[in-house]
C-alpha distance (Angstrom), angle and dihedral (degrees) to the residues before:
residue distance angle dihedral
M1 . . .
A2 3.91 . .
I3 3.83 113.6 .
T4 3.73 134.0 175.8
S5 3.81 123.1 -135.7
Q6 3.71 91.2 -114.5
E7 3.93 88.3 57.4
A8 3.74 89.7 47.1
I9 3.88 89.5 52.0
S10 3.83 90.3 49.3
T11 3.73 91.0 53.1
L12 3.83 92.8 47.8
A13 3.75 89.3 52.5
K14 3.71 94.1 51.0
H15 3.77 100.4 46.3
Y16 3.80 116.0 16.5
S17 3.75 135.1 61.7
P18 3.02 134.2 -103.5
F19 3.80 89.0 28.0
I20 3.85 94.6 60.4
H21 3.78 88.0 63.9
L22 3.80 97.7 52.7
P23 3.84 127.7 88.4
A24 3.77 121.6 -123.7
Q25 3.78 98.5 -97.3
A26 3.89 92.9 55.2
L27 3.76 90.0 47.0
S28 3.85 91.1 57.0
A29 3.73 88.3 68.3
L30 3.87 89.5 70.2
N31 3.71 88.7 75.7
R32 3.74 89.2 73.9
T33 3.77 97.6 48.0
M34 3.81 113.2 30.7
R35 3.81 129.7 84.3
L36 3.74 123.6 -147.7
F37 3.93 122.6 -151.3
E38 3.76 120.3 -167.2
L39 3.87 115.7 -162.5
H40 3.78 134.1 -168.2
P41 3.82 119.9 -143.1
G42 3.78 110.4 -73.3
E43 3.87 92.6 12.3
E44 3.76 115.2 126.0
I45 3.78 139.5 -168.4
R46 3.81 136.4 -170.9
I47 3.86 112.7 -132.8
S48 3.82 138.9 -178.5
A49 3.82 135.7 176.5
G50 3.78 118.7 -102.0
S51 3.82 120.9 -111.7
A52 3.86 91.7 -36.2
E53 3.88 134.8 24.8
G54 3.70 119.7 -62.5
Y55 3.84 144.3 175.9
L56 3.70 140.1 -114.4
Y57 3.76 120.5 -150.4
L58 3.78 123.4 -163.2
I59 3.85 108.0 -136.0
G60 3.75 99.5 176.2
G61 3.84 139.6 -5.4
D62 3.86 132.2 19.3
V63 3.79 129.8 -70.7
T64 3.67 140.4 176.0
I65 3.92 116.7 -135.6
V66 3.85 116.4 -149.7
A67 3.71 114.5 -156.8
D68 3.81 138.7 158.5
N69 3.84 88.9 -92.0
G70 3.85 92.9 54.9
K71 3.96 136.3 -93.7
R72 3.82 130.0 -43.4
R73 3.76 129.4 -179.1
Y74 3.74 121.3 -135.1
S75 3.81 129.6 -165.3
A76 3.73 132.7 -163.8
G77 3.84 87.4 -141.0
D78 3.65 97.6 60.5
D79 3.77 113.7 130.5
R80 3.77 92.9 -133.2
R81 3.85 109.9 35.0
L82 3.75 119.4 -156.4
P83 3.74 132.4 -169.5
I84 3.71 120.2 -112.7
N85 3.83 110.3 -124.0
L86 3.77 117.0 -125.1
E87 3.92 124.1 -162.0
P88 3.78 125.0 -152.6
P89 3.85 119.4 -101.4
P90 2.85 137.0 -39.7
N91 3.80 84.3 38.1
R92 3.88 115.2 86.1
L93 3.71 140.9 179.3
T94 3.79 125.0 -153.4
V95 3.79 114.4 -138.4
I96 3.77 115.3 -160.6
A97 3.80 117.8 -169.9
D98 3.80 115.1 -131.5
S99 3.91 91.3 -176.4
E100 3.67 135.5 -8.5
A101 3.84 104.6 -41.0
V102 3.80 142.5 -177.2
L103 3.83 123.1 -164.7
C104 3.69 132.1 -176.2
Q105 3.85 121.3 -149.9
C106 4.01 119.6 -157.2
E107 3.69 128.7 176.1
S108 3.71 114.8 -125.4
Q109 3.81 91.2 -132.6
D110 3.77 88.0 58.1
L111 3.72 93.6 51.4
D112 3.85 91.5 48.8
Q113 3.71 91.3 50.3
L114 3.82 91.1 46.9
M115 3.93 90.8 50.3
S116 3.80 92.5 47.0
W117 3.85 95.2 49.6
Q118 3.68 89.6 49.9
E119 3.79 90.7 49.7
L120 3.76 90.0 47.1
A121 3.78 91.1 51.6
V122 3.72 95.3 50.6
E123 3.67 104.3 39.6
D124 3.84 106.7 33.4
D125 3.83 120.4 94.8
L126 3.81 85.9 -136.9
F127 3.78 90.0 73.6
A128 3.72 99.0 38.0
N129 3.76 100.9 129.3
Q130 3.79 132.9 49.2
A131 3.84 96.0 -107.8
A132 3.76 92.1 51.9
R133 3.91 91.2 48.1
E134 3.77 89.6 52.6
R135 3.83 91.5 48.7
F136 3.80 87.1 49.0
R137 3.84 93.0 50.3
L138 3.79 92.0 49.0
V139 3.83 92.9 49.3
Q140 3.77 90.0 44.7
H141 3.82 90.4 57.5
S142 3.83 96.7 35.8
C143 3.72 123.3 126.5
L144 3.75 86.7 -106.8
G145 3.88 91.2 82.9
M146 3.79 93.7 -126.8
Q147 3.88 91.3 160.6
Q148 3.72 88.5 73.8
L149 3.86 95.1 56.4
P150 3.73 122.5 97.4
L151 3.89 106.5 -96.5
D152 3.81 93.5 -116.6
C153 3.88 90.1 57.3
V154 3.87 89.8 49.9
E155 3.84 93.3 47.9
Q156 3.76 90.4 51.2
A157 3.72 95.6 44.6
M158 3.90 90.2 53.4
E159 3.78 89.9 51.1
R160 3.71 92.4 51.4
M161 3.80 100.1 43.8
Q162 3.66 115.2 104.7
L163 3.84 124.4 -144.5
V164 3.79 114.3 -123.8
K165 3.86 125.8 -171.4
V166 3.72 115.0 -148.3
S167 3.95 137.3 -176.0
A168 3.75 131.6 -138.9
G169 3.70 110.4 -85.1
D170 3.93 94.4 29.8
G171 3.80 115.4 136.1
V172 3.68 102.5 -141.4
V173 3.85 94.2 -177.0
V174 3.71 125.9 13.4
Q175 3.80 125.6 -148.8
G176 3.89 108.3 -108.0
E177 3.74 97.3 26.1
P178 3.78 123.4 115.7
G179 3.79 113.7 -92.8
D180 3.69 112.0 -116.5
A181 3.88 108.8 156.5
L182 3.83 146.6 15.8
Y183 3.81 118.7 -122.8
I184 3.75 131.4 -157.7
I185 3.80 119.6 -166.3
L186 3.77 115.3 -126.3
V187 3.81 97.7 169.2
G188 3.74 132.0 13.2
E189 3.63 141.0 17.6
A190 3.85 137.5 -86.4
E191 3.73 143.8 -177.0
V192 3.78 129.5 -128.0
W193 3.89 119.3 -137.7
S194 3.71 126.8 -172.9
Q195 3.76 134.3 178.5
G196 3.81 117.1 -158.4
L197 3.72 128.9 -159.1
Y198 3.77 91.6 -93.7
D199 3.75 98.6 40.6
D200 3.72 124.1 107.8
A201 3.85 93.3 -154.2
P202 3.78 136.0 0.8
V203 3.86 117.5 -68.9
L204 3.72 125.7 -141.0
V205 3.87 104.5 -118.3
N206 3.89 107.3 164.9
H207 3.80 148.0 6.8
L208 3.85 117.8 -135.7
G209 3.86 127.7 -161.4
P210 3.81 139.5 166.1
G211 3.77 111.1 -31.1
S212 3.83 93.9 23.1
S213 3.78 120.3 127.2
F214 3.69 131.6 -154.9
G215 3.78 140.6 175.0
E216 3.66 102.4 49.6
E217 3.78 95.8 113.0
A218 3.68 97.3 67.0
L219 3.81 91.7 43.8
I220 3.77 90.6 56.0
L221 3.89 97.8 37.1
G222 3.82 88.2 48.2
G223 3.94 91.0 -137.1
T224 3.73 135.9 93.0
R225 3.89 132.1 -51.8
T226 3.84 108.2 -76.0
A227 3.86 91.8 -156.8
T228 3.90 143.4 23.3
V229 3.80 117.7 -117.0
T230 3.89 112.0 -158.0
M231 3.79 121.5 -173.9
T232 3.91 110.5 -125.0
T233 3.90 91.1 -171.6
D234 3.80 137.1 28.8
G235 3.83 107.3 -89.2
E236 3.79 149.8 145.4
L237 3.79 127.5 -107.4
L238 3.75 136.6 -168.1
R239 3.83 112.6 -134.3
L240 3.84 125.3 -159.3
E241 3.77 116.8 -166.2
K242 3.92 120.0 -123.5
D243 3.74 97.5 -110.2
D244 3.85 92.1 48.7
F245 3.86 92.1 47.5
H246 3.68 90.7 54.5
E247 3.79 95.0 44.8
L248 3.79 96.8 45.1
I249 3.91 110.6 24.4
A250 3.79 113.1 17.0
A251 3.82 95.7 49.9
S252 3.74 92.0 45.3
Q253 3.81 93.6 51.8
A254 3.85 98.9 41.6
E255 3.72 118.3 106.7
M256 3.76 119.4 174.8
V257 3.80 127.4 -175.3
S258 3.86 127.4 -171.6
A259 3.75 122.3 -114.1
A260 3.84 90.7 -105.0
V261 3.73 94.1 50.7
A262 3.77 89.6 46.4
K263 3.79 92.9 53.1
T264 3.82 92.6 51.1
M265 3.89 88.4 48.5
L266 3.84 91.3 48.8
D267 3.89 88.8 50.3
E268 3.96 87.5 53.7
G269 3.77 93.6 53.9
A270 3.90 106.9 -83.9
R271 3.82 112.1 140.4
L272 3.72 127.0 -129.5
L273 3.85 123.7 -127.4
D274 3.86 118.0 -162.9
V275 3.81 112.4 -161.9
R276 3.79 102.1 -179.2
Y277 3.67 125.1 107.1
E278 3.79 123.1 -79.3
E279 3.80 96.0 -106.7
E280 3.83 90.6 52.9
Y281 3.72 89.3 48.5
D282 3.71 93.3 50.6
D283 3.85 90.8 50.9
E284 3.70 92.9 56.1
H285 3.76 136.0 -15.4
I286 3.85 144.2 152.3
D287 3.72 116.5 -97.9
G288 3.75 115.8 -103.2
S289 3.67 96.4 18.2
L290 3.83 123.2 138.7
L291 3.82 115.8 -123.4
I292 3.73 117.6 -145.1
P293 3.90 113.1 148.2
L294 3.84 110.5 -132.8
P295 3.80 95.2 -116.6
E296 3.96 87.7 59.6
L297 3.78 96.0 43.8
R298 3.76 101.0 96.2
Q299 3.81 91.0 49.4
R300 3.77 94.1 46.8
M301 3.81 100.9 46.8
G302 3.85 87.8 118.9
E303 3.84 85.7 74.1
I304 3.71 89.5 61.8
D305 3.82 120.3 91.0
P306 3.94 106.1 -133.6
N307 3.82 91.4 -154.2
A308 3.82 97.3 52.8
R309 3.80 128.6 85.6
Y310 3.82 114.7 -123.6
L311 3.76 133.2 -152.3
V312 3.80 110.3 -159.0
L313 3.74 125.1 -147.3
C314 3.85 137.1 -173.7
K315 3.77 132.6 152.2
G316 3.79 99.9 -71.8
G317 3.86 105.6 -8.2
K318 3.96 109.2 -91.3
R319 3.79 97.8 98.3
A320 3.77 89.3 41.5
E321 3.93 89.5 55.4
V322 3.86 87.8 55.2
A323 3.71 92.7 48.1
T324 3.83 92.4 46.5
M325 3.74 90.7 53.9
L326 3.77 92.6 47.4
L327 3.92 89.9 54.8
K328 3.71 92.8 43.6
Q329 3.87 89.6 52.4
R330 3.87 85.0 62.4
R331 3.80 93.0 47.4
I332 3.72 95.4 -105.8
K333 3.83 115.1 143.8
A334 3.82 108.3 -114.6
A335 3.74 145.5 151.7
T336 3.80 138.4 -177.6
I337 3.78 121.8 -111.6
E338 3.83 105.4 -129.2
G339 3.83 117.9 -120.5
G340 3.96 91.3 11.1
I341 3.75 121.1 -130.7
R342 3.93 87.7 -39.2
D343 3.75 87.8 75.3
W344 3.80 100.2 30.1
P345 3.86 105.5 127.8
F346 3.86 99.0 -168.3
A347 3.75 130.6 79.4
T348 3.82 120.7 -59.6
V349 3.70 132.5 -176.2
G350 3.84 132.4 -137.9
G351 3.78 138.8 67.3
V352 3.82 95.7 -39.8
């Protein structure tokens, strides 16, 4: 029973609360958060929620749920459809497909956030007109990962952002200049050019469009711009000053763990991402770590498992903070290892 994510969302909107109360633009956010499971007759899976409770919705077919309190059969044709409650690990449910079946998993915190964002968009005076609501929608789904921020931070960020009109050919940020602001593209397209130590000339590394954010790396690292962003069309940008960025966004998205906690998490299945350069990695690294240098991370996101939890490491922590933020923008669970490999007290491998 093959089904697309859009078909699953349509079924949720017809049969399940709270989805039946949400407009289409709010429902579109589910593409970033839900997980679909397609099962053949007799196939079974064991499943739990993430860090908090969650829900399992039967989109099609019939299943039997086996839990500590016994068995129960669910059918997608039931007149009154109810979600199946999921508890966080180590609790698990066993789902057995009695026919071709499709299930959708959603975390309760994602649903709460979705409902809260929708309520804010409808009720708050900040989003009272159509243009403001469209801006809110674009920022909400931007690459910056604003959906994961506390709502008061989002509201304040929206109030402090300045609208900047730009023309084709404008260099919004220039490699080597101090970082002073974060930008989100509302209208228009841009190119990202970067010149490495061994490059004779700048190299085109990325294309940006509406919803794309840029400029956060220099703000977190506290250094200069690592690339030049040039508009290829006329457009409109939202600009958030450095101090506002640190107060409202960087601090809210930061998650640090000590080396001891990181070691325990790695032993329990978390994955280790090293974002230093290859030369640093060859000199000393932690066995089993995945190496993706920070400048390459955006282009190599396909190597990241979206369902895994990552602990991010660099030399001292700053580059790892940027990488952690980039992962969390894409709703990947991630945290920075405090002190980096410089303060790692356990065994490493390499030439050191």
